C-alpha positions in Angstrom: 47.5 -11.2 39.5 44.0 -13.0 38.6 42.0 -11.5 35.7 38.8 -11.6 37.3 37.9 -8.3 39.1 36.0 -10.1 42.0 39.6 -11.7 43.0 40.8 -8.3 43.7 40.2 -6.9 47.1 39.8 -3.3 46.3 39.5 -0.7 43.6 43.2 0.3 44.2 44.1 -3.2 43.6 42.4 -3.2 40.3 44.1 0.1 39.2 47.5 -1.4 40.2 46.7 -4.6 38.4 45.8 -2.9 35.2 49.0 -1.0 35.4 51.0 -4.2 35.6 49.2 -6.0 32.8 48.4 -3.2 30.4 51.2 -0.7 31.1 51.3 2.2 28.5 48.1 1.3 27.0 45.5 4.1 26.9 43.3 4.2 29.9 41.5 7.5 30.2 41.2 9.9 27.1 40.2 13.4 27.4 40.8 14.0 23.6 43.5 12.4 21.2 46.2 14.3 22.4 45.9 14.0 26.2 45.5 10.4 27.4 46.1 8.7 30.7 47.8 5.3 30.4 47.1 2.6 32.8 50.6 3.0 34.2 50.0 6.8 34.4 46.7 6.4 36.2 48.1 3.9 38.9 50.8 6.6 39.4 48.4 9.3 39.8 46.4 7.2 42.2 49.5 6.4 44.5 50.5 9.8 44.9 47.0 11.4 45.2 46.1 9.0 47.8 49.2 9.8 49.8 48.2 13.7 49.6 44.6 12.6 51.0 46.3 10.6 53.8 48.6 13.6 54.6 45.3 15.7 54.9 43.9 13.3 57.3 41.4 11.5 55.0 40.9 7.9 56.2 39.1 4.8 54.6 35.6 5.5 55.0 35.7 9.1 55.3 33.1 11.0 53.0 34.6 13.2 50.6 32.2 14.9 48.2 33.1 15.8 44.5 31.5 18.6 42.6 33.2 19.1 39.3 32.2 19.6 35.7 32.1 16.5 33.7 35.5 15.6 32.3 38.3 12.9 32.0 40.0 14.5 35.1 36.8 14.3 37.0 36.4 10.5 36.2 39.9 10.1 37.3 39.4 12.2 40.6 36.2 10.0 41.3 38.3 6.9 40.8 41.1 7.9 43.1 38.8 8.9 45.8 36.8 5.7 45.7 39.9 3.9 46.1 41.1 5.8 49.2 38.0 6.8 51.1 34.2 7.0 50.6 33.6 9.2 47.4 30.4 11.2 47.4 29.9 12.5 43.8 27.1 15.1 43.5 25.6 16.9 40.5 27.8 20.0 39.4 24.6 21.6 38.0 22.9 21.6 41.3 21.9 24.8 42.9 23.5 26.4 45.8 20.6 25.2 48.2 20.4 21.8 46.5 24.3 21.4 47.1 24.1 22.7 50.7 21.2 20.1 51.3 23.2 17.3 49.7 26.4 18.0 51.7 24.4 17.9 54.8 22.6 14.8 54.0 25.5 12.9 53.0 27.6 14.0 56.1 30.4 14.8 54.0 33.7 16.1 55.7 35.8 17.2 52.8 34.7 18.8 49.5 36.6 18.6 46.3 35.7 21.4 44.0 37.0 24.3 41.9 38.1 27.2 44.2 35.6 30.0 44.4 32.9 27.9 42.6 29.4 28.0 44.3 30.0 24.4 45.4 33.3 25.7 47.0 31.5 28.5 48.6 28.7 26.0 50.0 31.4 23.8 51.5 33.2 26.7 53.2 29.9 27.9 54.7 29.3 24.6 56.0 32.9 24.3 57.5 34.0 21.6 55.2 37.5 21.3 54.2 37.9 22.1 50.7 40.4 20.8 48.3 41.0 22.0 44.8 42.1 20.1 41.8 44.7 21.1 39.0 45.3 19.2 35.8 48.6 18.0 34.8 50.1 18.9 31.3 51.0 15.5 30.4 47.5 14.1 31.7 46.1 13.3 35.0 45.6 15.6 38.1 46.8 16.6 41.5 44.9 17.9 44.6 45.7 21.4 45.0 46.9 22.6 48.5 45.3 19.9 50.5 45.8 21.3 54.1 47.9 19.3 56.2 46.3 17.3 59.1 47.3 17.5 62.7 47.3 13.6 62.7 48.2 12.4 59.0 46.7 8.9 58.3 49.5 6.5 57.5 49.5 2.9 55.9 45.7 2.8 55.8 44.2 0.6 53.2 40.4 0.1 52.7 38.9 -3.3 53.4 36.9 -5.0 50.7 33.7 -4.2 52.8 34.5 -0.5 53.2 32.2 2.0 51.4 34.0 3.3 48.4 31.1 5.2 46.7 28.0 6.7 48.5 25.5 7.6 45.8 22.1 9.1 45.9 18.9 7.7 44.2 17.0 9.9 41.9 14.7 11.1 44.6 11.9 11.5 42.3 9.1 11.3 44.9 10.8 11.9 48.2 14.3 13.0 49.6 16.9 10.9 47.9 18.1 7.8 49.6 21.8 7.4 50.4 23.2 4.0 48.8 26.6 2.8 50.2 28.6 0.7 47.8 31.5 -1.3 48.8 34.6 -2.2 47.1 33.4 -5.8 47.0 30.0 -4.9 45.5 31.5 -2.7 42.8 34.0 -5.2 41.9 31.6 -8.0 41.7 29.1 -5.7 39.7 32.1 -4.7 37.3 32.8 -8.6 36.9 29.3 -9.3 35.9 29.4 -6.7 33.4 32.4 -7.5 31.9 31.3 -11.3 31.5 28.0 -10.1 29.9 29.6 -7.7 27.4 32.6 -10.0 26.7 34.9 -6.9 27.3 38.4 -6.9 26.4 41.6 -4.7 26.2 40.6 -4.0 22.5 37.2 -2.2 23.7 37.2 1.6 23.7 34.2 3.0 25.6 32.4 6.4 25.0 31.2 7.6 28.2 28.7 10.4 27.8 26.7 9.7 31.1 27.1 11.7 34.3 29.8 10.9 36.8 27.5 11.2 39.6 25.5 8.0 38.8 26.5 4.6 38.8 26.4 4.1 35.1 29.0 6.6 34.4 31.3 5.3 37.3 30.8 1.5 37.2 29.5 0.6 33.7 31.7 3.2 31.9 34.7 3.5 34.0 35.5 0.6 36.2 34.4 -2.1 33.9 36.6 -0.9 30.6 39.6 -0.3 32.8 39.3 -3.7 34.6 40.3 -5.4 31.6 42.6 -3.1 30.0 40.2 -1.1 28.0 40.0 2.6 27.5 37.4 5.2 28.2 36.6 8.5 26.4 35.0 11.0 28.7 33.2 13.6 26.8 32.5 17.1 28.5 29.0 17.6 26.7 26.1 15.1 26.4 25.0 15.8 22.7 24.3 13.9 19.7 27.0 15.9 17.6 29.5 15.1 20.4 28.7 11.4 19.9 29.7 11.5 16.2 32.8 13.8 16.7 34.1 11.2 19.2 33.3 8.4 16.9 35.2 10.1 14.1 38.4 10.8 16.5 38.2 7.9 19.0 36.5 5.1 17.3 34.6 3.6 20.3 33.5 -0.1 20.1 30.8 0.4 22.5 28.5 3.2 23.8 25.8 3.3 26.4 23.0 5.8 26.7 19.3 6.5 27.8 16.5 6.1 25.1 16.2 10.0 24.7 19.7 10.3 23.8 19.7 7.1 21.7 16.8 8.7 19.7 18.8 11.9 19.2 21.7 10.1 17.9 19.5 8.1 15.6 17.8 11.2 14.2 21.1 13.0 13.5 22.4 9.8 11.8 19.1 9.7 9.5 19.6 13.5 8.6 23.4 13.0 8.0 24.1 9.4 6.9 27.8 10.4 6.0 28.6 10.3 10.0 27.9 6.6 10.0 31.2 6.0 7.9 33.3 6.7 11.1 31.6 4.4 13.7 33.1 1.1 14.7 30.6 0.0 17.3 30.0 -3.6 18.0 27.1 -2.9 20.2 25.0 -0.1 21.8 23.6 -0.6 25.4 20.2 1.2 26.4 19.9 2.0 30.1 17.7 3.7 32.7 14.3 3.7 31.0 12.1 1.5 28.6 13.5 1.0 25.1 10.8 0.9 22.5 11.0 -1.9 20.1 10.6 0.6 17.1 13.7 2.5 18.3 15.4 -0.5 19.0 15.0 -1.7 15.4 15.9 1.6 13.7 19.0 1.6 15.7 20.1 -1.6 14.7 19.2 -1.1 11.1 21.0 2.1 11.1 24.3 1.0 12.9 24.3 -2.4 11.8 25.1 -3.7 15.6 22.9 -5.1 18.2 21.2 -2.8 20.7 20.8 -4.5 24.1 18.5 -3.4 26.8 19.4 -3.9 30.4 18.1 -3.4 33.9 20.1 -2.1 36.7 19.8 0.2 39.7 22.1 2.2 42.2 21.2 -0.2 45.0 22.8 -3.2 43.0 25.9 -1.2 41.9 24.7 -1.4 38.5 23.5 -4.3 36.1 21.0 -6.8 37.3 19.7 -8.3 34.1 21.0 -7.9 30.3 20.0 -9.2 27.1 22.8 -11.3 25.7 25.0 -10.2 22.8 24.9 -12.5 19.7 25.1 -15.5 19.3 22.8 -15.3 22.5 19.2 -14.5 22.1 17.8 -11.0 22.8 14.1 -10.5 23.2 12.6 -7.3 21.9 10.6 -5.7 24.9 12.6 -7.5 27.6 15.5 -6.3 29.7 17.3 -9.8 29.5 18.4 -12.5 31.9 20.0 -12.2 35.3 23.6 -11.0 35.3 25.0 -11.8 38.7 22.1 -11.1 41.1 19.5 -13.5 41.9 16.0 -12.2 40.9 12.5 -13.3 41.8 8.9 -11.6 41.3 7.1 -11.2 44.6 3.2 -11.0 44.9 1.6 -8.4 47.3 1.2 -11.0 50.1 5.0 -11.7 49.7 4.7 -15.0 48.0 6.6 -15.7 44.9 4.8 -15.3 41.4 4.9 -17.8 38.8 6.3 -17.3 35.3 4.2 -14.6 33.5 2.6 -13.2 36.6 3.5 -9.5 37.5 4.8 -8.4 40.7 7.4 -6.5 42.5 11.0 -7.3 41.3 13.2 -8.5 44.2 17.0 -9.2 43.9 19.7 -10.2 46.2 23.2 -11.3 45.8 27.0 -9.8 46.1 26.2 -6.6 44.4 23.1 -5.6 46.5 23.2 -3.5 49.4 21.8 -4.7 52.8 20.8 -1.2 54.0 20.6 2.3 53.0 23.1 4.8 54.8 20.6 7.1 56.5 20.4 6.0 60.3 17.2 7.7 60.7 15.4 6.1 57.6 13.8 2.5 58.5 14.7 -0.1 55.9 12.0 -2.7 56.8 9.9 -1.8 53.8 12.7 -2.0 51.3 13.4 -5.6 52.1 11.9 -9.1 52.2 14.2 -10.7 54.3 17.7 -10.5 52.5 15.7 -9.5 49.3 15.9 -6.0 48.2 12.6 -4.9 46.9 13.2 -2.6 43.8 9.9 -0.7 43.7 9.6 -1.9 40.1 6.9 -4.1 38.7 7.8 -6.8 36.2 7.2 -10.4 35.2 9.6 -13.4 34.2 8.8 -15.4 31.0 8.9 -19.1 30.7 12.7 -18.7 29.5 13.7 -16.4 32.7 13.8 -13.0 30.7 12.6 -10.2 32.4 9.9 -7.8 31.3 9.4 -4.3 33.0 5.9 -3.2 33.8 6.7 0.0 35.4 7.4 1.6 38.8 4.9 0.3 41.5 4.3 3.9 42.2 3.4 4.8 38.8 0.9 2.1 38.5 -2.4 3.8 37.7 -5.2 2.5 39.9 -8.4 3.1 37.8 -11.1 2.1 39.9 -9.3 -0.9 41.2 -7.9 -1.8 37.8 -4.3 -1.8 37.9 -2.9 -0.2 34.7 0.9 -0.3 33.8 2.0 3.0 32.3 4.6 1.1 30.3 2.3 -1.0 28.5 0.5 2.4 26.9 4.1 4.0 26.4 5.1 0.8 24.3 1.8 0.6 22.6 2.0 4.2 21.4 5.7 4.2 20.5 4.5 2.0 17.6 2.8 4.8 15.8 5.3 6.3 13.3 4.4 9.9 14.1 5.2 9.6 17.8 8.8 10.1 19.1 8.0 9.9 22.9 5.2 8.9 25.0 4.5 8.4 28.7 1.1 7.6 30.4 0.6 8.9 33.6 -2.2 9.0 36.5 -4.7 11.8 36.5 -7.0 12.4 39.5 -10.6 11.3 39.3 -13.3 12.1 41.6 -15.0 8.7 41.3 -12.2 6.1 40.1 -9.5 7.7 42.1 -7.2 7.7 39.0 -7.7 7.9 35.4 -5.1 7.4 32.4 -3.7 10.5 30.8 -1.0 10.7 28.1 1.7 13.0 27.2 3.0 12.7 23.8 6.2 14.0 21.8 5.7 14.2 18.0 8.3 12.8 15.7 10.2 15.5 13.9 8.0 17.2 11.4 4.8 15.2 12.5 1.5 16.8 13.0 -0.3 14.7 15.7 -4.2 14.0 15.3 -5.6 13.1 18.7 -8.5 11.3 17.2 -6.2 9.1 15.1 -4.1 8.4 18.1 -7.1 7.2 20.2 -8.2 5.0 17.3 -4.7 3.6 17.0 -4.7 2.9 20.8 -8.4 1.7 21.0 -7.4 -1.1 18.3 -4.6 -2.3 20.8 -5.7 -1.7 24.3 -8.8 -2.4 26.4 -11.3 0.3 26.9 -10.2 0.8 30.6 -6.6 1.4 29.5 -7.4 4.3 27.1 -6.4 7.9 28.0 -9.1 10.2 28.6 -6.6 13.1 28.2 -4.0 13.6 25.6 -1.2 16.2 25.9 1.2 17.0 23.0 4.5 18.3 24.4 7.7 19.5 23.2 9.6 17.2 25.6 9.0 14.9 28.4 10.3 16.0 32.0 13.3 13.7 32.6 15.4 13.0 35.8 19.2 13.1 35.8 19.4 9.7 34.7 17.0 10.1 31.9 14.0 8.6 33.4 10.6 10.0 32.7 9.2 11.8 35.7 5.6 10.8 35.5 5.0 12.3 38.9 5.8 15.8 37.3 3.5 15.1 34.6 0.7 14.4 36.9 1.5 17.6 38.8 1.8 19.9 35.9 -1.0 18.4 33.5 -3.7 16.4 35.5 -5.2 19.8 36.9 -5.3 21.4 33.4 -8.6 22.7 32.8 -10.5 23.1 29.4 -11.4 26.9 29.4 -14.1 26.3 27.0 -16.9 28.8 28.0 -19.9 27.0 29.8 -23.1 27.0 27.8 -26.5 26.1 29.3 -28.8 23.6 27.6 -31.4 25.5 25.5 -33.8 22.9 24.1 -36.0 20.2 25.7 -33.9 17.4 24.5 -30.7 19.0 25.7 -32.2 19.7 29.0 -33.3 16.0 29.3 -29.9 14.7 28.6 -28.2 17.2 30.8 -30.5 16.5 33.6 -29.9 12.7 33.3 -26.2 13.3 33.5 -26.7 15.4 36.6 -28.5 12.9 38.3 -26.0 9.9 37.1 -23.0 11.9 38.0 -24.2 13.6 41.0 -23.3 17.0 39.8 -25.0 20.3 40.2 -24.9 21.5 36.7 -23.8 20.0 33.2 -23.0 22.4 30.2 -23.4 21.6 26.5 -19.4 21.1 26.1 -18.8 19.3 29.3 -17.1 16.1 29.0 -18.9 13.1 30.6 -15.6 11.6 31.9 -14.3 14.7 33.1 -17.1 15.3 35.3 -16.6 12.0 37.1 -18.1 9.5 34.8 -16.4 5.9 34.3 -17.3 2.8 32.6 -20.0 2.0 35.0 -21.8 5.2 35.0 -21.4 5.6 31.2 -23.1 1.8 30.7 -25.8 2.9 33.3 -26.5 6.2 31.3 -26.6 4.6 28.1 -29.0 1.8 29.4 -31.4 4.6 30.7 -31.4 6.3 27.2 -32.0 3.0 25.6 -34.8 2.0 28.0 -36.5 5.0 29.1 -36.4 6.9 25.7 -36.2 3.7 23.6 -33.1 5.3 21.8 -31.0 2.6 19.8 -27.3 3.8 21.2 -24.6 1.5 20.8 -22.7 0.7 24.0 -19.6 2.9 23.2 -21.7 6.0 22.2 -20.6 8.1 25.2 -16.9 7.4 24.7 -17.3 8.6 21.0 -19.5 11.4 21.8 -18.6 12.4 25.5 -20.3 15.9 25.5 -24.2 16.6 25.2 -23.6 18.7 22.3 -21.6 15.9 20.5 -24.0 13.2 21.6 -27.0 15.2 20.5 -25.5 15.9 17.2 -24.7 12.1 16.8 -28.5 11.3 17.8 -29.6 13.7 15.0 -27.6 11.8 12.5 -29.2 8.5 13.2 -32.2 7.1 11.0 -35.4 8.7 12.3 -37.6 6.7 14.4 -40.7 7.6 16.4 -38.9 7.2 19.7 -35.9 9.3 18.5 -38.3 12.0 17.0 -40.0 12.1 20.6 -36.7 12.6 22.3 -35.4 15.2 20.1 -38.5 17.1 19.7 -39.2 16.7 16.3 -42.4 14.5 16.6 -45.9 16.2 16.9 -46.2 17.5 20.4 -49.3 15.3 21.1 -47.3 11.9 20.6 -45.0 12.7 23.4 -46.0 12.3 27.0 -45.1 15.6 29.1 -42.3 15.4 31.5 -44.4 16.5 34.4 -47.0 13.8 33.7 -44.4 11.2 33.3 -42.9 12.3 36.5 -46.5 12.1 38.3 -46.8 8.6 37.0 -43.5 7.5 38.4 -44.4 8.9 41.8 -47.8 7.3 41.7 -46.2 3.9 41.0 -43.2 4.3 43.5 -44.6 2.0 46.0 -45.9 -0.8 43.8 -44.4 -4.2 44.5 -42.8 -6.3 41.7 -39.9 -6.0 39.4 -38.9 -3.3 37.0 -36.4 -3.5 34.0 -35.0 -0.1 35.2 -35.6 2.6 37.8 -37.7 4.6 35.6 -39.8 1.9 34.0 -43.7 2.3 33.9 -44.1 -1.5 33.8 -44.2 -3.4 37.1 -43.7 -7.3 36.9 -44.9 -10.1 39.2 -44.8 -13.9 39.2 -42.0 -13.5 36.7 -40.9 -17.1 37.1 -44.2 -18.3 35.7 -44.0 -20.7 32.6 -46.9 -19.3 30.7 -47.0 -16.3 28.2 -47.2 -13.0 30.2 -50.2 -10.6 30.6 -49.8 -7.0 30.2 -52.5 -5.3 32.2 -53.4 -1.5 32.7 -55.1 -0.5 36.0 -56.1 2.7 37.8 -54.2 1.7 41.0 -52.2 -1.0 42.6 -55.1 -2.6 44.5 -56.8 -3.4 41.0 -53.5 -5.0 39.9 -53.2 -7.0 43.0 -56.7 -8.3 42.7 -56.3 -9.4 39.1 -53.0 -11.3 39.9 -54.8 -13.1 42.7 -57.4 -14.4 40.3 -55.0 -15.6 37.5 -53.1 -18.8 37.1 -50.1 -18.7 39.3 -47.7 -19.7 36.3 -49.1 -16.7 34.5 -46.5 -13.7 34.6 -48.3 -10.3 34.9 -47.0 -6.8 34.1 -48.9 -4.0 35.5 -49.2 -0.4 34.4 -51.0 2.7 35.6 -53.6 4.6 33.4 -53.9 8.5 33.6 -57.2 8.1 35.6 -57.4 10.8 38.3 -54.2 12.7 37.0 -54.3 16.1 35.5 -53.6 15.6 31.8 -56.0 12.6 31.3 -56.5 13.6 27.4 -56.8 11.5 24.3 -53.3 12.9 23.3 -51.7 11.9 26.3 -53.3 8.4 26.5 -51.9 8.1 22.9 -48.2 9.0 24.0 -48.5 6.9 26.9 -49.6 4.1 24.7 -46.7 4.6 22.5 -44.2 4.6 25.4 -45.6 1.8 27.0 -45.8 -0.3 23.6 -42.0 0.3 23.3 -41.5 -1.3 27.0 -43.8 -4.3 26.2 -41.8 -4.9 22.8 -38.5 -4.8 24.7 -39.8 -7.2 27.6 -41.3 -9.5 25.0 -39.4 -9.0 21.9 -41.0 -12.0 19.9 -44.4 -14.0 19.8 -48.0 -12.9 20.1 -48.8 -10.4 22.9 -51.7 -10.5 25.3 -52.8 -7.3 27.0 -55.8 -5.6 28.3 -57.1 -3.2 31.0 -59.7 -2.1 33.5 -61.9 1.0 33.1 -59.9 4.0 32.3 -56.9 1.3 32.0 -58.7 -0.2 29.0 -58.6 3.1 26.8 -54.7 3.1 27.3 -54.7 -0.8 26.5 -56.3 0.4 23.2 -53.6 2.7 22.4 -50.8 0.3 23.2 -52.6 -2.2 20.9 -52.4 0.3 18.1 -48.8 1.2 18.7 -47.8 -2.7 18.7 -49.7 -3.1 15.6 -47.9 -0.2 14.1 -44.6 -2.0 15.0 -45.5 -5.1 13.4 -46.4 -7.3 16.2 -49.4 -9.5 16.6 -51.8 -8.7 19.3 -53.2 -12.2 20.2 -55.6 -10.8 23.1 -57.1 -7.4 23.9 -59.3 -7.7 26.8 -61.1 -4.6 27.9 -62.9 -4.9 31.2 -65.6 -2.2 31.9 -64.2 0.0 29.4 -66.2 2.4 27.2 -64.9 2.4 23.7 -65.6 5.3 21.5 -63.6 4.3 18.4 -62.9 1.4 16.2 -60.1 -1.0 16.4 -59.0 -3.3 13.3 -58.5 -6.3 15.5 -60.4 -8.6 17.8 -61.5 -7.2 21.2 -62.7 -9.1 24.3 -65.2 -6.8 26.0 -66.0 -7.9 29.5 -68.5 -6.1 31.7 -69.4 -6.5 35.4 -72.9 -6.0 37.0 -71.7 -2.7 38.2 -70.8 -1.3 34.7 -73.1 1.0 33.0 -73.4 1.7 29.3 
């Protein structure tokens, strides 16, 4: 009989061949005193398949099994898979969940403990229920299977018959049903045996659920196919791992990162336990393995830790990092092991190396369709390529790197962000044990980045320190706006983080800080600006700019307006560091004082600041002026700005005067027009002085270097004089101050060009 599992036709052939080749060697351990040999396993399989046939169970018939995790349950599942279609279900499911699963899978028989909730569900649905009784020497027997009117005789499954019907995790919808044939399961078994170099000397520690592909293929079929043995634990706990290591001496172990972390923590607390282990490798499955956890495990257990990628629809393994002397790449899930693998772009074309897209697979282990007859499969396949729903990329050497589930990708205003990248980044922090980025709803961006964090044992997490840690490693748009510290992350049955549950439970969490209205003029100016920019009705002193709908674009716009309208020297990231009005005002108060800052904060003399109502009236008067503005609220309007000569800054009483001035000037002379306070309530010396200070700041911004040329007509000349004073106070050179038809009642320390028309009267 050949050694290669894919040369065997069925699971029954594999069991029979192992019995002939390995005889009394251990196969399935319950504990050291109760073990089933390969020969005994084959005998149990032969006898119990006959019992099933007598009960009328034929190849392809669906038989559900709901039993507690144990060595006997593993043997039951193996026997059922060899005889019919085994449908393993979660023994911890509730009665409504079991009822739904039995109906969904169209199971006709149920193997369960008599009088258990599962048994009662089966009876209520009219299923034929079969009990299981352990044998003292090892193994089991089906208990009182009712005889069939027409027993099935001499029925042998074909390689293409379904041996296992498994459910996907169903994290976002009703679980899909995955039919796996004998041929697919044996091909996957062969792939795994080759990738791990398994042999008769290997002992496998099976601590995974027996209703998922990992516990049935990776940790059962693969070891048995080569004459190895399996210890099936009843509990999944770190202390169980060390107890099994001491008694059973496994050579390899497979677990999800959460379990691996628990094992590592206990090993570090009690190093004496490490003396009993004989592991030649550890295998990490189901979810992302952080590079830090991998390195700590390898250092502690002195063996390689290999990250792999697989799924139910491929009967297990797709890619695996090689064992030494092969090269394993940290952060990668390895090279293809059996199935063909390619990365697809959104348009269906194949991506190049290094380019992210959807992972697609095909091959002997890959299903061709799901089992539901009412569930269309078109979206699940590109031709004969299965779309995994996972995002990833291949490097130049063909190693696969996962970017996350496509449905978990965060779409932040069109920017696609892979949560795994953020997870991996934060898991480098020594005080973080677990991390999961997830999408939080956002009113303008659609989605925003949020983060759930589990502290390392004894660690006290500082949210500010975490943000700074991430800011040094991630682009600004990937930084989380909310960080939630949790005791544990929500996990699915296979150990995968349920990001959808994080979104449901945490994304709507509201800060209950009492709302406080702005009390000072500076706070009112700031909150009114936010209301206008964000389109919200009210802004309180402790409201977060980004929680109110702010994003990177509106933050830039708001900062620019504060810089230009109020002449505040704000750094670009000020709103990210100080996202509430209270925090931003406190920051502004800490800055070196300037005239503009003093005016904004209300610490300048009242006569040096233009009243808000007068400012608003000026803007209304200039609303229809033609020309270019540096920002929507600018009080300077530019014309002929493509001219090559130095600009003229000219103050007028209305737009007609500006237009006439521009017509009579050199076409190559840019002109910036401003309005005086003529005809407006509040045309006082103090307000002209305040307007001059404000306009001087805008002029200095528009022409930051070189001599300045300015002037004004009539009342505009008086404002131009104030502008000139303010510019000279800034240290700027005023090369030309031209006052046309302007009465001047005070001195000016520089040169002034006074011009008068015939109509002017002194």
